[in-house]
A tleap script that builds the chain and sets N, CA, C and O, in Angstrom:
source leaprc.protein.ff14SB
mol = sequence {
  NMET ASN GLU ASN TYR ASP SER LEU ASN GLU
  LYS GLU LEU LEU THR GLU LEU LEU LYS ALA
  GLN LYS LYS THR LEU LEU GLN THR ARG ILE
  ALA ALA VAL THR SER VAL PHE LEU CYS ILE
  ALA VAL CYS ILE SER LEU ILE ILE ILE VAL
  PRO LYS THR LEU HIE THR LEU ASN ASN VAL
  ASN SER THR ILE THR ARG THR ASN ILE MET
  VAL GLU SER ALA GLU GLN SER LEU GLU LYS
  ILE ASN ASN ILE ASN PHE GLU ASP LEU ASN
  LYS ALA ILE GLU ASP LEU SER ASP VAL VAL
  GLU PRO LEU ALA ASP LEU VAL ASN THR PHE
  CASN
}
set mol.1.N position { 242.307 -115.315 -3.611 }
set mol.1.CA position { 242.916 -115.431 -3.111 }
set mol.1.C position { 244.769 -115.955 -2.854 }
set mol.1.O position { 245.169 -116.982 -3.402 }
set mol.2.N position { 245.494 -115.301 -2.185 }
set mol.2.CA position { 246.782 -115.894 -3.330 }
set mol.2.C position { 247.516 -117.792 -2.315 }
set mol.2.O position { 247.902 -117.858 -1.148 }
set mol.3.N position { 247.469 -118.538 -2.968 }
set mol.3.CA position { 248.278 -119.952 -2.359 }
set mol.3.C position { 248.863 -119.715 -1.535 }
set mol.3.O position { 248.533 -120.012 -0.387 }
set mol.4.N position { 250.371 -118.846 -1.966 }
set mol.4.CA position { 250.979 -119.333 -1.223 }
set mol.4.C position { 251.729 -118.056 -0.219 }
set mol.4.O position { 252.236 -117.046 -0.707 }
set mol.5.N position { 251.691 -118.244 0.718 }
set mol.5.CA position { 251.803 -117.469 1.822 }
set mol.5.C position { 252.883 -116.701 1.586 }
set mol.5.O position { 252.970 -115.522 1.244 }
set mol.6.N position { 253.903 -117.731 1.870 }
set mol.6.CA position { 255.191 -117.413 2.212 }
set mol.6.C position { 255.910 -116.316 1.847 }
set mol.6.O position { 256.316 -115.388 2.546 }
set mol.7.N position { 256.084 -116.622 0.088 }
set mol.7.CA position { 256.244 -115.366 -0.578 }
set mol.7.C position { 255.908 -113.609 -0.469 }
set mol.7.O position { 256.314 -112.528 -0.894 }
set mol.8.N position { 255.023 -114.128 0.290 }
set mol.8.CA position { 254.512 -112.141 0.578 }
set mol.8.C position { 254.921 -111.467 0.922 }
set mol.8.O position { 255.945 -111.024 0.401 }
set mol.9.N position { 254.374 -110.934 2.053 }
set mol.9.CA position { 255.877 -109.984 2.324 }
set mol.9.C position { 254.475 -109.447 2.985 }
set mol.9.O position { 253.302 -109.603 2.645 }
set mol.10.N position { 255.210 -108.615 4.284 }
set mol.10.CA position { 253.863 -108.098 5.764 }
set mol.10.C position { 252.362 -108.028 5.297 }
set mol.10.O position { 251.316 -108.647 5.487 }
set mol.11.N position { 252.914 -106.711 4.433 }
set mol.11.CA position { 251.472 -106.082 4.217 }
set mol.11.C position { 250.536 -106.570 3.327 }
set mol.11.O position { 249.309 -106.488 3.363 }
set mol.12.N position { 251.525 -107.269 2.245 }
set mol.12.CA position { 250.113 -108.483 0.820 }
set mol.12.C position { 249.430 -109.291 1.665 }
set mol.12.O position { 248.228 -109.520 1.530 }
set mol.13.N position { 250.446 -109.965 2.957 }
set mol.13.CA position { 249.465 -110.832 4.206 }
set mol.13.C position { 248.381 -109.578 4.999 }
set mol.13.O position { 247.202 -109.928 5.055 }
set mol.14.N position { 248.667 -108.368 5.516 }
set mol.14.CA position { 247.766 -108.659 5.937 }
set mol.14.C position { 247.005 -107.511 5.134 }
set mol.14.O position { 246.686 -106.619 5.920 }
set mol.15.N position { 246.601 -107.237 3.793 }
set mol.15.CA position { 245.954 -106.292 2.932 }
set mol.15.C position { 245.261 -108.013 2.792 }
set mol.15.O position { 244.037 -107.913 2.705 }
set mol.16.N position { 245.705 -109.455 2.753 }
set mol.16.CA position { 244.723 -110.328 1.758 }
set mol.16.C position { 244.104 -110.462 3.317 }
set mol.16.O position { 243.114 -111.191 3.381 }
set mol.17.N position { 244.391 -110.074 4.130 }
set mol.17.CA position { 243.883 -110.717 5.329 }
set mol.17.C position { 242.548 -110.354 6.251 }
set mol.17.O position { 241.605 -110.842 6.873 }
set mol.18.N position { 243.460 -108.625 5.698 }
set mol.18.CA position { 241.830 -107.690 5.942 }
set mol.18.C position { 240.537 -108.496 4.507 }
set mol.18.O position { 239.361 -108.794 4.718 }
set mol.19.N position { 241.177 -108.625 3.379 }
set mol.19.CA position { 239.807 -109.131 2.039 }
set mol.19.C position { 239.156 -109.874 2.492 }
set mol.19.O position { 238.003 -109.464 2.628 }
set mol.20.N position { 239.417 -111.328 2.989 }
set mol.20.CA position { 239.110 -112.289 4.330 }
set mol.20.C position { 238.154 -111.597 4.862 }
set mol.20.O position { 237.078 -111.199 4.414 }
set mol.21.N position { 238.834 -111.462 6.204 }
set mol.21.CA position { 238.024 -110.324 6.908 }
set mol.21.C position { 236.220 -110.077 6.298 }
set mol.21.O position { 235.162 -110.696 6.414 }
set mol.22.N position { 236.617 -108.996 5.729 }
set mol.22.CA position { 235.856 -108.423 4.672 }
set mol.22.C position { 234.751 -108.761 3.951 }
set mol.22.O position { 233.789 -108.146 3.489 }
set mol.23.N position { 235.384 -110.675 3.980 }
set mol.23.CA position { 234.736 -111.037 3.102 }
set mol.23.C position { 233.108 -112.069 3.779 }
set mol.23.O position { 231.998 -112.458 3.418 }
set mol.24.N position { 234.128 -112.070 5.048 }
set mol.24.CA position { 233.763 -113.051 6.620 }
set mol.24.C position { 232.617 -112.193 7.173 }
set mol.24.O position { 231.589 -112.761 7.541 }
set mol.25.N position { 232.798 -110.096 7.301 }
set mol.25.CA position { 232.490 -109.668 7.349 }
set mol.25.C position { 231.073 -109.617 6.683 }
set mol.25.O position { 230.231 -109.434 7.562 }
set mol.26.N position { 230.659 -109.690 5.757 }
set mol.26.CA position { 229.786 -109.907 4.357 }
set mol.26.C position { 228.630 -110.444 5.304 }
set mol.26.O position { 227.785 -109.988 6.075 }
set mol.27.N position { 229.139 -111.880 4.731 }
set mol.27.CA position { 228.742 -113.621 4.845 }
set mol.27.C position { 227.991 -113.223 6.569 }
set mol.27.O position { 226.760 -113.182 6.587 }
set mol.28.N position { 228.453 -113.055 7.407 }
set mol.28.CA position { 227.912 -112.489 8.340 }
set mol.28.C position { 227.125 -111.261 8.664 }
set mol.28.O position { 226.821 -111.093 9.844 }
set mol.29.N position { 226.897 -110.718 8.115 }
set mol.29.CA position { 225.624 -109.833 7.956 }
set mol.29.C position { 224.281 -109.561 7.037 }
set mol.29.O position { 223.230 -108.942 7.200 }
set mol.30.N position { 225.012 -110.541 5.734 }
set mol.30.CA position { 223.465 -111.725 5.028 }
set mol.30.C position { 223.135 -112.432 6.022 }
set mol.30.O position { 222.022 -111.949 6.233 }
set mol.31.N position { 223.289 -113.350 6.924 }
set mol.31.CA position { 223.869 -114.837 7.300 }
set mol.31.C position { 222.748 -113.733 8.955 }
set mol.31.O position { 221.904 -114.344 9.611 }
set mol.32.N position { 223.028 -112.385 9.206 }
set mol.32.CA position { 222.690 -111.932 10.328 }
set mol.32.C position { 220.803 -110.915 10.318 }
set mol.32.O position { 219.878 -110.886 11.130 }
set mol.33.N position { 221.050 -110.201 8.847 }
set mol.33.CA position { 219.785 -110.862 8.288 }
set mol.33.C position { 219.043 -111.106 7.539 }
set mol.33.O position { 218.241 -110.227 7.224 }
set mol.34.N position { 218.982 -112.262 6.987 }
set mol.34.CA position { 218.439 -113.831 7.175 }
set mol.34.C position { 217.781 -113.850 8.417 }
set mol.34.O position { 216.679 -113.322 8.570 }
set mol.35.N position { 218.298 -114.338 9.172 }
set mol.35.CA position { 218.192 -114.942 10.389 }
set mol.35.C position { 217.034 -113.738 10.715 }
set mol.35.O position { 215.848 -114.066 10.725 }
set mol.36.N position { 217.305 -112.772 10.897 }
set mol.36.CA position { 215.993 -111.147 11.695 }
set mol.36.C position { 214.527 -111.596 10.367 }
set mol.36.O position { 213.327 -111.625 10.639 }
set mol.37.N position { 214.887 -111.761 9.590 }
set mol.37.CA position { 213.840 -112.114 8.706 }
set mol.37.C position { 212.951 -112.811 8.508 }
set mol.37.O position { 211.857 -112.542 8.012 }
set mol.38.N position { 213.526 -114.190 9.044 }
set mol.38.CA position { 213.440 -115.495 9.048 }
set mol.38.C position { 212.496 -115.077 10.322 }
set mol.38.O position { 211.327 -115.374 10.075 }
set mol.39.N position { 212.609 -114.663 11.210 }
set mol.39.CA position { 212.005 -114.715 12.981 }
set mol.39.C position { 210.912 -113.892 12.707 }
set mol.39.O position { 209.891 -114.253 13.294 }
set mol.40.N position { 210.785 -112.800 11.933 }
set mol.40.CA position { 209.550 -112.345 11.929 }
set mol.40.C position { 208.943 -112.530 11.264 }
set mol.40.O position { 207.788 -112.209 11.543 }
set mol.41.N position { 209.190 -113.223 9.766 }
set mol.41.CA position { 208.008 -114.298 9.183 }
set mol.41.C position { 208.069 -115.111 10.276 }
set mol.41.O position { 207.111 -114.458 10.691 }
set mol.42.N position { 208.196 -115.622 10.838 }
set mol.42.CA position { 207.487 -116.572 12.000 }
set mol.42.C position { 207.130 -116.209 12.508 }
set mol.42.O position { 206.147 -116.948 12.555 }
set mol.43.N position { 206.869 -115.225 13.438 }
set mol.43.CA position { 206.299 -114.561 14.947 }
set mol.43.C position { 204.732 -113.473 13.350 }
set mol.43.O position { 203.717 -112.896 13.741 }
set mol.44.N position { 205.046 -113.558 12.193 }
set mol.44.CA position { 203.923 -112.950 12.080 }
set mol.44.C position { 202.766 -114.357 11.699 }
set mol.44.O position { 201.555 -114.577 11.667 }
set mol.45.N position { 203.975 -115.011 11.475 }
set mol.45.CA position { 202.697 -116.408 11.531 }
set mol.45.C position { 202.865 -117.144 12.118 }
set mol.45.O position { 202.962 -118.312 11.742 }
set mol.46.N position { 202.944 -116.839 13.019 }
set mol.46.CA position { 202.330 -117.545 14.547 }
set mol.46.C position { 201.117 -115.845 15.179 }
set mol.46.O position { 200.046 -115.870 15.787 }
set mol.47.N position { 201.570 -115.173 14.901 }
set mol.47.CA position { 200.034 -114.177 14.655 }
set mol.47.C position { 199.427 -114.301 14.718 }
set mol.47.O position { 198.626 -113.884 15.554 }
set mol.48.N position { 199.242 -115.283 13.511 }
set mol.48.CA position { 197.354 -115.126 11.705 }
set mol.48.C position { 197.431 -116.570 12.133 }
set mol.48.O position { 196.359 -117.137 11.921 }
set mol.49.N position { 198.551 -117.519 12.784 }
set mol.49.CA position { 197.640 -118.514 12.503 }
set mol.49.C position { 197.148 -118.904 14.185 }
set mol.49.O position { 196.093 -119.524 14.318 }
set mol.50.N position { 198.137 -118.428 15.719 }
set mol.50.CA position { 197.709 -119.052 16.510 }
set mol.50.C position { 196.333 -118.426 17.629 }
set mol.50.O position { 196.176 -118.668 18.825 }
set mol.51.N position { 195.558 -117.641 16.783 }
set mol.51.CA position { 194.274 -117.313 17.235 }
set mol.51.C position { 193.024 -118.117 16.221 }
set mol.51.O position { 191.935 -118.356 16.743 }
set mol.52.N position { 193.250 -118.459 14.921 }
set mol.52.CA position { 192.437 -119.125 13.509 }
set mol.52.C position { 192.226 -120.696 14.795 }
set mol.52.O position { 191.203 -121.186 15.274 }
set mol.53.N position { 193.632 -121.046 14.965 }
set mol.53.CA position { 193.881 -122.636 15.686 }
set mol.53.C position { 192.496 -121.903 17.175 }
set mol.53.O position { 191.276 -121.809 17.310 }
set mol.54.N position { 193.149 -121.731 17.576 }
set mol.54.CA position { 192.975 -121.731 18.408 }
set mol.54.C position { 190.436 -121.774 18.250 }
set mol.54.O position { 189.573 -122.517 18.718 }
set mol.55.N position { 190.421 -120.412 17.273 }
set mol.55.CA position { 189.157 -120.249 18.241 }
set mol.55.C position { 188.833 -121.816 16.046 }
set mol.55.O position { 187.775 -122.166 15.523 }
set mol.56.N position { 189.506 -121.968 15.856 }
set mol.56.CA position { 188.818 -123.655 14.977 }
set mol.56.C position { 188.937 -124.502 16.484 }
set mol.56.O position { 187.980 -125.243 16.258 }
set mol.57.N position { 189.287 -124.824 17.501 }
set mol.57.CA position { 189.673 -125.784 18.248 }
set mol.57.C position { 188.373 -125.583 19.449 }
set mol.57.O position { 187.607 -126.483 19.793 }
set mol.58.N position { 188.367 -124.588 19.809 }
set mol.58.CA position { 187.298 -123.926 20.164 }
set mol.58.C position { 185.858 -124.652 19.597 }
set mol.58.O position { 185.001 -125.117 20.349 }
set mol.59.N position { 185.780 -124.648 18.145 }
set mol.59.CA position { 184.274 -125.256 17.706 }
set mol.59.C position { 184.463 -125.924 17.170 }
set mol.59.O position { 183.816 -125.711 16.145 }
set mol.60.N position { 185.362 -127.373 17.001 }
set mol.60.CA position { 185.114 -128.553 17.751 }
set mol.60.C position { 185.337 -128.857 18.683 }
set mol.60.O position { 185.775 -130.007 18.664 }
set mol.61.N position { 185.252 -128.156 20.289 }
set mol.61.CA position { 184.881 -128.744 21.576 }
set mol.61.C position { 183.732 -128.550 22.103 }
set mol.61.O position { 183.303 -129.132 23.100 }
set mol.62.N position { 182.836 -127.223 21.077 }
set mol.62.CA position { 182.258 -127.017 21.055 }
set mol.62.C position { 180.704 -128.465 20.415 }
set mol.62.O position { 180.010 -129.389 20.837 }
set mol.63.N position { 180.954 -127.790 19.391 }
set mol.63.CA position { 180.081 -129.819 18.407 }
set mol.63.C position { 180.566 -131.154 19.316 }
set mol.63.O position { 179.638 -131.732 19.881 }
set mol.64.N position { 181.426 -131.508 19.447 }
set mol.64.CA position { 181.415 -132.459 20.958 }
set mol.64.C position { 180.915 -131.793 22.246 }
set mol.64.O position { 180.861 -132.660 23.117 }
set mol.65.N position { 180.638 -130.940 22.580 }
set mol.65.CA position { 179.628 -130.928 23.394 }
set mol.65.C position { 178.545 -130.857 23.213 }
set mol.65.O position { 177.848 -131.415 24.061 }
set mol.66.N position { 178.015 -130.345 22.360 }
set mol.66.CA position { 177.107 -130.476 21.664 }
set mol.66.C position { 176.323 -131.876 20.890 }
set mol.66.O position { 175.135 -131.923 20.572 }
set mol.67.N position { 177.755 -133.397 20.625 }
set mol.67.CA position { 177.882 -134.036 19.739 }
set mol.67.C position { 176.795 -135.402 20.965 }
set mol.67.O position { 175.847 -136.183 20.879 }
set mol.68.N position { 177.790 -134.903 21.957 }
set mol.68.CA position { 177.837 -135.865 23.466 }
set mol.68.C position { 176.607 -135.704 24.314 }
set mol.68.O position { 176.127 -136.654 24.933 }
set mol.69.N position { 176.241 -134.825 24.328 }
set mol.69.CA position { 174.285 -133.616 24.515 }
set mol.69.C position { 173.308 -135.456 23.560 }
set mol.69.O position { 172.796 -136.553 23.780 }
set mol.70.N position { 173.714 -134.418 22.478 }
set mol.70.CA position { 172.544 -135.247 21.097 }
set mol.70.C position { 173.122 -137.064 22.337 }
set mol.70.O position { 172.067 -137.500 22.799 }
set mol.71.N position { 173.649 -137.451 22.545 }
set mol.71.CA position { 174.247 -138.704 22.296 }
set mol.71.C position { 173.186 -139.192 23.499 }
set mol.71.O position { 172.239 -139.951 23.298 }
set mol.72.N position { 173.603 -138.492 25.027 }
set mol.72.CA position { 173.025 -139.217 25.758 }
set mol.72.C position { 171.454 -139.024 26.182 }
set mol.72.O position { 170.894 -139.564 27.137 }
set mol.73.N position { 170.904 -138.146 25.261 }
set mol.73.CA position { 169.256 -137.771 24.809 }
set mol.73.C position { 169.435 -139.233 24.610 }
set mol.73.O position { 169.546 -139.924 25.623 }
set mol.74.N position { 169.485 -139.909 23.204 }
set mol.74.CA position { 169.625 -140.602 22.313 }
set mol.74.C position { 169.036 -141.781 23.353 }
set mol.74.O position { 167.866 -142.162 23.312 }
set mol.75.N position { 170.251 -142.402 24.491 }
set mol.75.CA position { 170.659 -142.875 24.709 }
set mol.75.C position { 169.229 -142.724 25.787 }
set mol.75.O position { 168.524 -143.731 25.714 }
set mol.76.N position { 168.790 -141.842 26.584 }
set mol.76.CA position { 167.685 -142.122 27.176 }
set mol.76.C position { 166.272 -142.661 26.490 }
set mol.76.O position { 165.432 -143.529 26.728 }
set mol.77.N position { 166.566 -141.400 25.277 }
set mol.77.CA position { 165.181 -141.842 24.642 }
set mol.77.C position { 165.228 -144.038 24.716 }
set mol.77.O position { 164.352 -144.688 25.286 }
set mol.78.N position { 166.016 -144.446 24.250 }
set mol.78.CA position { 166.105 -145.380 23.536 }
set mol.78.C position { 165.535 -146.536 25.405 }
set mol.78.O position { 164.630 -147.370 25.398 }
set mol.79.N position { 166.337 -146.198 26.602 }
set mol.79.CA position { 166.149 -146.596 27.926 }
set mol.79.C position { 164.442 -146.801 27.803 }
set mol.79.O position { 163.860 -147.861 27.575 }
set mol.80.N position { 163.704 -145.167 28.075 }
set mol.80.CA position { 162.724 -145.027 27.848 }
set mol.80.C position { 161.400 -146.356 26.897 }
set mol.80.O position { 160.298 -146.825 27.181 }
set mol.81.N position { 162.517 -146.499 25.564 }
set mol.81.CA position { 161.630 -147.499 24.966 }
set mol.81.C position { 161.140 -148.478 24.762 }
set mol.81.O position { 160.133 -148.973 24.256 }
set mol.82.N position { 162.775 -148.907 25.652 }
set mol.82.CA position { 163.163 -150.640 26.062 }
set mol.82.C position { 162.329 -150.689 27.267 }
set mol.82.O position { 162.127 -151.776 27.807 }
set mol.83.N position { 161.778 -149.503 27.779 }
set mol.83.CA position { 161.117 -149.687 29.022 }
set mol.83.C position { 160.045 -150.124 29.383 }
set mol.83.O position { 159.587 -150.506 30.460 }
set mol.84.N position { 159.313 -149.944 27.364 }
set mol.84.CA position { 157.461 -149.961 26.610 }
set mol.84.C position { 157.318 -150.941 27.291 }
set mol.84.O position { 158.217 -151.756 27.083 }
set mol.85.N position { 155.971 -151.524 28.658 }
set mol.85.CA position { 155.717 -153.267 28.628 }
set mol.85.C position { 154.896 -153.352 27.398 }
set mol.85.O position { 154.057 -152.538 27.013 }
set mol.86.N position { 155.171 -154.184 26.980 }
set mol.86.CA position { 154.115 -153.733 24.729 }
set mol.86.C position { 152.847 -154.791 25.499 }
set mol.86.O position { 151.642 -154.780 25.246 }
set mol.87.N position { 153.348 -155.384 26.175 }
set mol.87.CA position { 151.770 -156.691 26.630 }
set mol.87.C position { 150.737 -156.121 26.795 }
set mol.87.O position { 149.593 -156.410 26.446 }
set mol.88.N position { 151.504 -154.544 27.828 }
set mol.88.CA position { 149.897 -154.193 29.323 }
set mol.88.C position { 149.156 -153.099 27.386 }
set mol.88.O position { 148.002 -152.748 27.141 }
set mol.89.N position { 150.281 -152.943 26.603 }
set mol.89.CA position { 149.605 -151.300 26.016 }
set mol.89.C position { 149.208 -151.840 24.730 }
set mol.89.O position { 149.052 -151.101 23.758 }
set mol.90.N position { 149.078 -152.803 24.692 }
set mol.90.CA position { 148.531 -153.780 22.952 }
set mol.90.C position { 147.158 -154.427 24.057 }
set mol.90.O position { 146.289 -154.623 23.208 }
set mol.91.N position { 146.574 -154.812 25.318 }
set mol.91.CA position { 146.009 -155.426 26.650 }
set mol.91.C position { 145.084 -153.621 26.096 }
set mol.91.O position { 144.230 -153.497 25.218 }
set mol.92.N position { 145.420 -152.995 26.602 }
set mol.92.CA position { 144.599 -151.159 27.181 }
set mol.92.C position { 144.324 -151.432 25.820 }
set mol.92.O position { 143.285 -152.086 25.725 }
set mol.93.N position { 144.898 -151.161 24.638 }
set mol.93.CA position { 144.622 -150.561 22.847 }
set mol.93.C position { 143.722 -151.684 22.788 }
set mol.93.O position { 142.726 -151.146 22.304 }
set mol.94.N position { 143.424 -152.892 22.965 }
set mol.94.CA position { 142.524 -154.336 23.252 }
set mol.94.C position { 140.781 -153.606 23.991 }
set mol.94.O position { 139.754 -153.182 23.461 }
set mol.95.N position { 141.150 -153.751 25.134 }
set mol.95.CA position { 140.123 -153.072 25.562 }
set mol.95.C position { 139.430 -151.723 25.340 }
set mol.95.O position { 138.311 -151.369 25.712 }
set mol.96.N position { 140.809 -150.734 24.311 }
set mol.96.CA position { 139.745 -149.441 24.633 }
set mol.96.C position { 138.844 -149.873 23.513 }
set mol.96.O position { 137.759 -149.293 23.493 }
set mol.97.N position { 139.086 -150.885 22.451 }
set mol.97.CA position { 138.620 -150.950 20.917 }
set mol.97.C position { 137.254 -151.701 21.662 }
set mol.97.O position { 136.183 -151.938 21.103 }
set mol.98.N position { 137.496 -151.900 22.609 }
set mol.98.CA position { 135.357 -153.526 22.875 }
set mol.98.C position { 135.228 -152.299 23.403 }
set mol.98.O position { 134.135 -152.069 22.884 }
set mol.99.N position { 135.557 -150.904 24.278 }
set mol.99.CA position { 134.928 -150.067 24.787 }
set mol.99.C position { 134.794 -149.200 23.546 }
set mol.99.O position { 133.672 -148.768 23.281 }
set mol.100.N position { 135.470 -149.002 23.026 }
set mol.100.CA position { 135.179 -147.759 21.692 }
set mol.100.C position { 133.979 -148.263 20.373 }
set mol.100.O position { 133.118 -147.643 19.749 }
set mol.101.N position { 134.340 -149.343 20.367 }
set mol.101.CA position { 133.282 -150.661 19.627 }
set mol.101.C position { 132.236 -150.516 19.637 }
set mol.101.O position { 131.598 -150.196 18.633 }
set mol.102.N position { 131.631 -150.748 21.024 }
set mol.102.CA position { 130.045 -151.015 21.007 }
set mol.102.C position { 129.415 -149.056 21.348 }
set mol.102.O position { 128.245 -148.875 21.684 }
set mol.103.N position { 130.652 -147.529 21.139 }
set mol.103.CA position { 130.303 -147.460 20.991 }
set mol.103.C position { 130.052 -146.011 19.991 }
set mol.103.O position { 129.519 -144.905 20.070 }
set mol.104.N position { 130.716 -146.734 19.163 }
set mol.104.CA position { 130.470 -146.064 17.924 }
set mol.104.C position { 128.964 -147.218 16.739 }
set mol.104.O position { 127.781 -147.377 16.438 }
set mol.105.N position { 129.200 -147.289 16.712 }
set mol.105.CA position { 127.469 -148.622 16.693 }
set mol.105.C position { 126.534 -147.623 17.732 }
set mol.105.O position { 125.339 -147.918 17.722 }
set mol.106.N position { 126.743 -147.003 18.218 }
set mol.106.CA position { 125.399 -146.345 18.892 }
set mol.106.C position { 125.247 -144.798 18.341 }
set mol.106.O position { 124.344 -143.961 18.321 }
set mol.107.N position { 126.472 -144.864 17.952 }
set mol.107.CA position { 126.383 -143.401 16.901 }
set mol.107.C position { 126.051 -143.461 16.144 }
set mol.107.O position { 125.659 -142.420 15.617 }
set mol.108.N position { 125.914 -144.763 15.413 }
set mol.108.CA position { 126.332 -144.397 14.328 }
set mol.108.C position { 124.595 -145.207 13.489 }
set mol.108.O position { 124.435 -145.391 12.282 }
set mol.109.N position { 123.183 -145.650 15.021 }
set mol.109.CA position { 122.320 -146.020 14.934 }
set mol.109.C position { 121.768 -144.995 15.051 }
set mol.109.O position { 120.542 -145.101 15.069 }
set mol.110.N position { 122.330 -143.583 15.182 }
set mol.110.CA position { 121.862 -142.166 15.378 }
set mol.110.C position { 121.511 -141.653 14.782 }
set mol.110.O position { 120.537 -140.926 14.975 }
set mol.111.N position { 122.436 -141.827 13.228 }
set mol.111.CA position { 122.301 -141.165 12.290 }
set mol.111.C position { 122.026 -141.272 10.880 }
set mol.111.O position { 121.960 -140.258 10.185 }
savepdb mol mol.pdb
quit
């Protein structure tokens, strides 16, 4: 491109202007096509990624729900174990032993 536009006549100026506009038009078309391809690539990526992400999130949600149920069950079990009266249980085992021991001796006498 000629830097000294004062020395150019009208036809040469118009020619230079036309060259500059064609160059700008080419750059604009390249930018537009690139933008369209980029937009298409983003849309395809979203079409592929979003369903997989939703599926993964549903699996995580299901796992969390099952884990919460298991924790609640464990808490209930621990509460039941904590409510056991071990003194009464030991007394009952001792009483059972007192009853079973003479019966075992009686059965052994018949053998």
